[in-house]
C-alpha positions, 0 to 999 in steps of 0.5 A, a space after each residue: 067195916 069191911 063188905 066181903 067180896 061175893 063168892 064171885 070174885 073170890 073164885 075170879 082173884 083165885 083163878 087170876 092169881 093160879 095164872 099168874 103162878 103158872 105164867 112162865 113156870 116151865 122156865 124155872 124147869 131145869 133144862 136137863 134130868 137129873 142124870 141118878 133118877 133110880 139108884 140101883 137095887 134101890 124102891 123110891 121114896 123107902 126111906 121114910 117106909 114105916 117098915 121096921 128099921 134095925 135097932 141095933 148093928 151097923 145097919 142102925 149106924 149107917 141108915 142109907 145111902 143116897 147120891 151127894 149134893 155137894 160140889 165133889 161128893 158123889 154119896 152122902 151117907 145117911 148116919 144115925 142120930 144115936 149112931 154116937 150113944 152106938 158107937 161110943 164117941 171116940 168111935 165117932 169122932 174117928 168115923 168119918 177119918 176111918 171110913 175116909 180108906 174105904 177103897 174106892 174114897 177119897 175124902 169125906 165132909 160132915 153135914 152137921 153128925 147126920 150126912 157124911 159127903 163122901 167123894 167117893 167117885 165110880 163107887 156103886 151105892 150099894 156096895 160103896 154102904 156095905 163096905 161103910 156098914 163093915 168098917 161100923 160092924 169092927 167099931 162095934 165089935 
């Protein structure tokens, strides 16, 4: 049967582990701060807030927009999991093509069914989301 260590030894081991983990931790910190710390007209954490989200309409299909982390893309649209049922299968399948024709958008790529990455250099996030929602509103009519 193994003997348990006294609490003092256990605390000492945890402190030693914490010191070792902290050693050279700054080498993993990015050297350059993110160029997009805050999006204009947006508040951090808004997408995960408990505020009521629209259940119908274009805002219920295109939930939010952010900065894409995919190489070559500038924006990413967060598409609702219920987008296909709201738009219909045919309209949903053509959603990328239609949003790819929004002024300033030069390309798109899907990541799963809920993230649509757009190449739209120079486009403002808020106005691009508004234009994209107009396209969706036309599909819903």
